[in-house]
TIVO-2410 file (N, C-alpha, C; in nm, 3 decimals):
# residues 116
REC num residu      c1      c2      c3 atome chaine
REC   1      M  11.129  10.312   9.944     N      A
REC   1      M  11.065  10.378   9.834    CA      A
REC   1      M  11.074  10.529   9.858     C      A
REC   2      S  11.126  10.603   9.763     N      A
REC   2      S  11.137  10.747   9.781    CA      A
REC   2      S  11.006  10.814   9.744     C      A
REC   3      H  10.993  10.943   9.776     N      A
REC   3      H  10.869  11.014   9.748    CA      A
REC   3      H  10.844  11.028   9.599     C      A
REC   4      M  10.946  11.013   9.516     N      A
REC   4      M  10.930  11.024   9.372    CA      A
REC   4      M  10.867  10.898   9.312     C      A
REC   5      D  10.879  10.784   9.379     N      A
REC   5      D  10.829  10.658   9.327    CA      A
REC   5      D  10.682  10.633   9.358     C      A
REC   6      K  10.619  10.716   9.437     N      A
REC   6      K  10.482  10.689   9.481    CA      A
REC   6      K  10.378  10.714   9.375     C      A
REC   7      G  10.406  10.793   9.274     N      A
REC   7      G  10.312  10.815   9.166    CA      A
REC   7      G  10.222  10.934   9.190     C      A
REC   8      L  10.118  10.943   9.114     N      A
REC   8      L  10.026  11.055   9.115    CA      A
REC   8      L   9.939  11.055   9.240     C      A
REC   9      V   9.929  11.170   9.307     N      A
REC   9      V   9.844  11.182   9.426    CA      A
REC   9      V   9.737  11.288   9.409     C      A
REC  10      Y   9.748  11.373   9.304     N      A
REC  10      Y   9.646  11.474   9.280    CA      A
REC  10      Y   9.641  11.505   9.130     C      A
REC  11      S   9.523  11.521   9.079     N      A
REC  11      S   9.503  11.556   8.940    CA      A
REC  11      S   9.405  11.672   8.934     C      A
REC  12      T   9.431  11.770   8.848     N      A
REC  12      T   9.338  11.882   8.837    CA      A
REC  12      T   9.204  11.837   8.779     C      A
REC  13      D   9.203  11.728   8.704     N      A
REC  13      D   9.078  11.676   8.648    CA      A
REC  13      D   8.997  11.596   8.751     C      A
REC  14      K   9.064  11.510   8.827     N      A
REC  14      K   8.995  11.416   8.916    CA      A
REC  14      K   9.005  11.452   9.063     C      A
REC  15      G   9.094  11.540   9.102     N      A
REC  15      G   9.112  11.572   9.243    CA      A
REC  15      G   9.213  11.478   9.306     C      A
REC  16      K   9.192  11.443   9.434     N      A
REC  16      K   9.284  11.353   9.504    CA      A
REC  16      K   9.280  11.214   9.443     C      A
REC  17      I   9.397  11.153   9.431     N      A
REC  17      I   9.412  11.020   9.375    CA      A
REC  17      I   9.467  10.928   9.483     C      A
REC  18      C   9.411  10.809   9.496     N      A
REC  18      C   9.461  10.711   9.592    CA      A
REC  18      C   9.597  10.659   9.544     C      A
REC  19      P   9.701  10.666   9.627     N      A
REC  19      P   9.832  10.617   9.583    CA      A
REC  19      P   9.840  10.465   9.570     C      A
REC  20      E   9.747  10.393   9.632     N      A
REC  20      E   9.749  10.247   9.626    CA      A
REC  20      E   9.689  10.192   9.497     C      A
REC  21      C   9.566  10.238   9.464     N      A
REC  21      C   9.496  10.181   9.348    CA      A
REC  21      C   9.492  10.275   9.228     C      A
REC  22      G   9.529  10.404   9.244     N      A
REC  22      G   9.531  10.496   9.133    CA      A
REC  22      G   9.395  10.551   9.093     C      A
REC  23      Q   9.292  10.522   9.170     N      A
REC  23      Q   9.157  10.570   9.142    CA      A
REC  23      Q   9.135  10.703   9.214     C      A
REC  24      P   9.037  10.783   9.167     N      A
REC  24      P   9.002  10.904   9.243    CA      A
REC  24      P   8.961  10.868   9.385     C      A
REC  25      A   8.988  10.955   9.480     N      A
REC  25      A   8.962  10.926   9.622    CA      A
REC  25      A   8.818  10.885   9.647     C      A
REC  26      G   8.722  10.943   9.575     N      A
REC  26      G   8.581  10.907   9.593    CA      A
REC  26      G   8.550  10.765   9.547     C      A
REC  27      G   8.624  10.713   9.450     N      A
REC  27      G   8.598  10.579   9.397    CA      A
REC  27      G   8.705  10.479   9.434     C      A
REC  28      C   8.779  10.506   9.538     N      A
REC  28      C   8.888  10.420   9.582    CA      A
REC  28      C   8.835  10.286   9.631     C      A
REC  29      V   8.894  10.178   9.583     N      A
REC  29      V   8.851  10.044   9.625    CA      A
REC  29      V   8.937   9.990   9.739     C      A
REC  30      C   9.048  10.053   9.770     N      A
REC  30      C   9.136  10.006   9.877    CA      A
REC  30      C   9.068  10.012  10.013     C      A
REC  31      R   9.002  10.124  10.042     N      A
REC  31      R   8.938  10.139  10.172    CA      A
REC  31      R   8.822  10.042  10.187     C      A
REC  32      I   8.746  10.022  10.083     N      A
REC  32      I   8.633   9.928  10.088    CA      A
REC  32      I   8.685   9.787  10.108     C      A
REC  33      R   8.791   9.749  10.035     N      A
REC  33      R   8.848   9.616  10.047    CA      A
REC  33      R   8.903   9.593  10.186     C      A
REC  34      G   8.964   9.694  10.247     N      A
REC  34      G   9.019   9.682  10.382    CA      A
REC  34      G   8.913   9.663  10.488     C      A
REC  35      K   8.794   9.716  10.465     N      A
REC  35      K   8.686   9.704  10.564    CA      A
REC  35      K   8.607   9.575  10.549     C      A
REC  36      T   8.619   9.508  10.434     N      A
REC  36      T   8.543   9.386  10.415    CA      A
REC  36      T   8.625   9.260  10.434     C      A
REC  37      T   8.757   9.272  10.440     N      A
REC  37      T   8.840   9.154  10.457    CA      A
REC  37      T   8.844   9.111  10.602     C      A
REC  38      V   8.865   8.983  10.621     N      A
REC  38      V   8.874   8.924  10.755    CA      A
REC  38      V   9.019   8.886  10.778     C      A
REC  39      S   9.068   8.914  10.897     N      A
REC  39      S   9.207   8.880  10.928    CA      A
REC  39      S   9.226   8.728  10.930     C      A
REC  40      K   9.346   8.685  10.898     N      A
REC  40      K   9.378   8.543  10.902    CA      A
REC  40      K   9.406   8.505  11.047     C      A
REC  41      T   9.328   8.411  11.099     N      A
REC  41      T   9.345   8.369  11.237    CA      A
REC  41      T   9.357   8.218  11.245     C      A
REC  42      D   9.400   8.171  11.361     N      A
REC  42      D   9.409   8.027  11.384    CA      A
REC  42      D   9.284   7.975  11.455     C      A
REC  43      G   9.182   8.060  11.471     N      A
REC  43      G   9.057   8.017  11.533    CA      A
REC  43      G   9.052   8.035  11.683     C      A
REC  44      V   9.161   8.085  11.741     N      A
REC  44      V   9.166   8.104  11.886    CA      A
REC  44      V   9.174   8.254  11.914     C      A
REC  45      I   9.089   8.301  12.001     N      A
REC  45      I   9.088   8.441  12.039    CA      A
REC  45      I   9.178   8.458  12.161     C      A
REC  46      R   9.265   8.558  12.156     N      A
REC  46      R   9.357   8.583  12.265    CA      A
REC  46      R   9.320   8.713  12.335     C      A
REC  47      I   9.316   8.707  12.467     N      A
REC  47      I   9.283   8.823  12.549    CA      A
REC  47      I   9.402   8.849  12.640     C      A
REC  48      R   9.450   8.973  12.643     N      A
REC  48      R   9.562   9.007  12.729    CA      A
REC  48      R   9.545   9.148  12.784     C      A
REC  49      Y   9.612   9.175  12.892     N      A
REC  49      Y   9.609   9.306  12.957    CA      A
REC  49      Y   9.744   9.371  12.936     C      A
REC  50      E   9.745   9.491  12.878     N      A
REC  50      E   9.870   9.561  12.848    CA      A
REC  50      E   9.874   9.697  12.915     C      A
REC  51      T   9.993   9.735  12.963     N      A
REC  51      T  10.014   9.870  13.015    CA      A
REC  51      T  10.132   9.936  12.947     C      A
REC  52      K  10.212   9.861  12.875     N      A
REC  52      K  10.334   9.912  12.815    CA      A
REC  52      K  10.302  10.018  12.708     C      A
REC  53      G  10.368  10.131  12.717     N      A
REC  53      G  10.352  10.237  12.619    CA      A
REC  53      G  10.227  10.321  12.638     C      A
REC  54      R  10.161  10.306  12.753     N      A
REC  54      R  10.037  10.379  12.778    CA      A
REC  54      R  10.043  10.459  12.908     C      A
REC  55      K  10.163  10.492  12.952     N      A
REC  55      K  10.185  10.571  13.073    CA      A
REC  55      K  10.116  10.511  13.195     C      A
REC  56      G  10.121  10.380  13.209     N      A
REC  56      G  10.063  10.312  13.324    CA      A
REC  56      G   9.916  10.281  13.312     C      A
REC  57      K   9.849  10.334  13.212     N      A
REC  57      K   9.707  10.305  13.193    CA      A
REC  57      K   9.694  10.171  13.124     C      A
REC  58      G   9.612  10.083  13.178     N      A
REC  58      G   9.599   9.950  13.123    CA      A
REC  58      G   9.481   9.936  13.028     C      A
REC  59      V   9.499   9.850  12.929     N      A
REC  59      V   9.391   9.818  12.836    CA      A
REC  59      V   9.383   9.668  12.817     C      A
REC  60      T   9.263   9.620  12.793     N      A
REC  60      T   9.240   9.480  12.759    CA      A
REC  60      T   9.241   9.470  12.608     C      A
REC  61      V   9.328   9.387  12.552     N      A
REC  61      V   9.341   9.372  12.407    CA      A
REC  61      V   9.284   9.236  12.368     C      A
REC  62      I   9.191   9.237  12.273     N      A
REC  62      I   9.127   9.115  12.223    CA      A
REC  62      I   9.171   9.099  12.078     C      A
REC  63      S   9.243   8.993  12.047     N      A
REC  63      S   9.292   8.971  11.911    CA      A
REC  63      S   9.255   8.832  11.863     C      A
REC  64      G   9.263   8.813  11.732     N      A
REC  64      G   9.235   8.683  11.673    CA      A
REC  64      G   9.089   8.661  11.639     C      A
REC  65      L   9.010   8.767  11.638     N      A
REC  65      L   8.868   8.754  11.606    CA      A
REC  65      L   8.849   8.738  11.455     C      A
REC  66      P   8.771   8.639  11.413     N      A
REC  66      P   8.749   8.617  11.269    CA      A
REC  66      P   8.637   8.706  11.215     C      A
REC  67      L   8.652   8.838  11.229     N      A
REC  67      L   8.550   8.932  11.187    CA      A
REC  67      L   8.611   9.039  11.097     C      A
REC  68      N   8.528   9.096  11.009     N      A
REC  68      N   8.575   9.209  10.930    CA      A
REC  68      N   8.568   9.335  11.015     C      A
REC  69      H   8.606   9.449  10.957     N      A
REC  69      H   8.613   9.573  11.034    CA      A
REC  69      H   8.477   9.612  11.091     C      A
REC  70      A   8.371   9.597  11.013     N      A
REC  70      A   8.237   9.632  11.060    CA      A
REC  70      A   8.195   9.541  11.176     C      A
REC  71      G   8.228   9.413  11.168     N      A
REC  71      G   8.196   9.320  11.276    CA      A
REC  71      G   8.273   9.351  11.403     C      A
REC  72      L   8.400   9.391  11.387     N      A
REC  72      L   8.480   9.428  11.503    CA      A
REC  72      L   8.424   9.554  11.569     C      A
REC  73      E   8.382   9.651  11.487     N      A
REC  73      E   8.323   9.774  11.541    CA      A
REC  73      E   8.196   9.743  11.620     C      A
REC  74      E   8.113   9.654  11.567     N      A
REC  74      E   7.988   9.618  11.634    CA      A
REC  74      E   8.014   9.545  11.765     C      A
REC  75      L   8.107   9.449  11.764     N      A
REC  75      L   8.141   9.376  11.886    CA      A
REC  75      L   8.202   9.470  11.989     C      A
REC  76      A   8.290   9.559  11.947     N      A
REC  76      A   8.353   9.654  12.039    CA      A
REC  76      A   8.247   9.745  12.101     C      A
REC  77      R   8.151   9.790  12.022     N      A
REC  77      R   8.045   9.876  12.074    CA      A
REC  77      R   7.966   9.802  12.183     C      A
REC  78      G   7.934   9.676  12.157     N      A
REC  78      G   7.859   9.597  12.256    CA      A
REC  78      G   7.938   9.574  12.384     C      A
REC  79      L   8.067   9.543  12.370     N      A
REC  79      L   8.150   9.520  12.489    CA      A
REC  79      L   8.170   9.648  12.569     C      A
REC  80      K   8.188   9.760  12.501     N      A
REC  80      K   8.204   9.887  12.571    CA      A
REC  80      K   8.078   9.923  12.650     C      A
REC  81      Q   7.962   9.899  12.590     N      A
REC  81      Q   7.837   9.927  12.660    CA      A
REC  81      Q   7.818   9.832  12.776     C      A
REC  82      R   7.850   9.705  12.756     N      A
REC  82      R   7.832   9.603  12.859    CA      A
REC  82      R   7.915   9.632  12.983     C      A
REC  83      F   8.043   9.677  12.962     N      A
REC  83      F   8.134   9.698  13.074    CA      A
REC  83      F   8.145   9.844  13.116     C      A
REC  84      G   8.079   9.934  13.046     N      A
REC  84      G   8.086  10.076  13.081    CA      A
REC  84      G   8.227  10.131  13.068     C      A
REC  85      A   8.294  10.092  12.961     N      A
REC  85      A   8.433  10.133  12.941    CA      A
REC  85      A   8.449  10.192  12.802     C      A
REC  86      G   8.554  10.268  12.786     N      A
REC  86      G   8.589  10.320  12.654    CA      A
REC  86      G   8.673  10.219  12.581     C      A
REC  87      G   8.698  10.246  12.456     N      A
REC  87      G   8.782  10.156  12.379    CA      A
REC  87      G   8.776  10.189  12.232     C      A
REC  88      S   8.847  10.108  12.153     N      A
REC  88      S   8.851  10.130  12.009    CA      A
REC  88      S   8.893  10.003  11.938     C      A
REC  89      V   8.879  10.007  11.805     N      A
REC  89      V   8.928   9.899  11.719    CA      A
REC  89      V   9.057   9.947  11.657     C      A
REC  90      C   9.165   9.875  11.677     N      A
REC  90      C   9.296   9.909  11.622    CA      A
REC  90      C   9.342   9.794  11.535     C      A
REC  91      G   9.340   9.814  11.405     N      A
REC  91      G   9.376   9.708  11.313    CA      A
REC  91      G   9.272   9.598  11.320     C      A
REC  92      Y   9.315   9.476  11.354     N      A
REC  92      Y   9.223   9.363  11.367    CA      A
REC  92      Y   9.207   9.322  11.513     C      A
REC  93      S   9.226   9.416  11.607     N      A
REC  93      S   9.207   9.386  11.748    CA      A
REC  93      S   9.120   9.493  11.812     C      A
REC  94      I   9.063   9.458  11.926     N      A
REC  94      I   8.979   9.550  12.003    CA      A
REC  94      I   9.053   9.583  12.131     C      A
REC  95      E   9.057   9.712  12.164     N      A
REC  95      E   9.118   9.757  12.289    CA      A
REC  95      E   9.010   9.818  12.377     C      A
REC  96      L   8.997   9.766  12.499     N      A
REC  96      L   8.902   9.820  12.598    CA      A
REC  96      L   8.981   9.880  12.712     C      A
REC  97      Q   8.941   9.997  12.758     N      A
REC  97      Q   9.010  10.062  12.868    CA      A
REC  97      Q   8.982   9.988  12.997     C      A
REC  98      G   9.087   9.956  13.072     N      A
REC  98      G   9.072   9.887  13.199    CA      A
REC  98      G   9.097   9.738  13.187     C      A
REC  99      D   9.095   9.671  13.301     N      A
REC  99      D   9.117   9.526  13.307    CA      A
REC  99      D   8.983   9.454  13.307     C      A
REC 100      H   8.946   9.401  13.191     N      A
REC 100      H   8.818   9.330  13.176    CA      A
REC 100      H   8.840   9.190  13.119     C      A
REC 101      C   8.958   9.133  13.142     N      A
REC 101      C   8.992   9.004  13.080    CA      A
REC 101      C   8.892   8.894  13.115     C      A
REC 102      D   8.860   8.878  13.242     N      A
REC 102      D   8.770   8.771  13.284    CA      A
REC 102      D   8.629   8.790  13.228     C      A
REC 103      Q   8.579   8.914  13.232     N      A
REC 103      Q   8.444   8.940  13.183    CA      A
REC 103      Q   8.435   8.922  13.031     C      A
REC 104      V   8.540   8.965  12.959     N      A
REC 104      V   8.542   8.950  12.813    CA      A
REC 104      V   8.545   8.802  12.777     C      A
REC 105      E   8.625   8.725  12.851     N      A
REC 105      E   8.632   8.580  12.825    CA      A
REC 105      E   8.495   8.516  12.843     C      A
REC 106      Q   8.425   8.550  12.948     N      A
REC 106      Q   8.291   8.494  12.971    CA      A
REC 106      Q   8.194   8.535  12.861     C      A
REC 107      E   8.197   8.661  12.819     N      A
REC 107      E   8.107   8.709  12.715    CA      A
REC 107      E   8.134   8.640  12.582     C      A
REC 108      L   8.261   8.622  12.548     N      A
REC 108      L   8.293   8.557  12.421    CA      A
REC 108      L   8.261   8.408  12.423     C      A
REC 109      H   8.276   8.344  12.539     N      A
REC 109      H   8.236   8.203  12.552    CA      A
REC 109      H   8.085   8.190  12.529     C      A
REC 110      K   8.006   8.283  12.585     N      A
REC 110      K   7.861   8.282  12.565    CA      A
REC 110      K   7.827   8.296  12.417     C      A
REC 111      S   7.908   8.373  12.344     N      A
REC 111      S   7.883   8.395  12.201    CA      A
REC 111      S   7.933   8.280  12.115     C      A
REC 112      G   8.001   8.182  12.175     N      A
REC 112      G   8.045   8.064  12.102    CA      A
REC 112      G   8.187   8.070  12.048     C      A
REC 113      Y   8.267   8.165  12.093     N      A
REC 113      Y   8.405   8.175  12.049    CA      A
REC 113      Y   8.496   8.090  12.137     C      A
REC 114      K   8.605   8.039  12.079     N      A
REC 114      K   8.705   7.964  12.153    CA      A
REC 114      K   8.810   8.064  12.200     C      A
REC 115      V   8.822   8.080  12.332     N      A
REC 115      V   8.909   8.181  12.390    CA      A
REC 115      V   9.024   8.116  12.464     C      A
REC 116      R   9.142   8.173  12.446     N      A
REC 116      R   9.260   8.124  12.519    CA      A
REC 116      R   9.302   8.229  12.617     C      A
***
């Protein structure tokens, strides 16, 4: 898609326009819809330790959680506090700094999740 096909992005009457839904940026429904939707999962949570692309720094990645964005943020906040680590929510997965695979698995089992 070229830059000419994207449509209106600013209007002198309305200000910034969302390129996805065509609504003014203040009334955009795309961002709200993205934060309330739940990712499609198979019901199994996967935990892995990754170092690739992070200059040797390792992170624990938790994916497959059946939560919306707000739920992922809340769970990530709790896990970061529990383990004293930094981290973030990236897409539909949680990344925690350091190797916390075993501890995360135990915590999620306590919460009733099926972990692989």
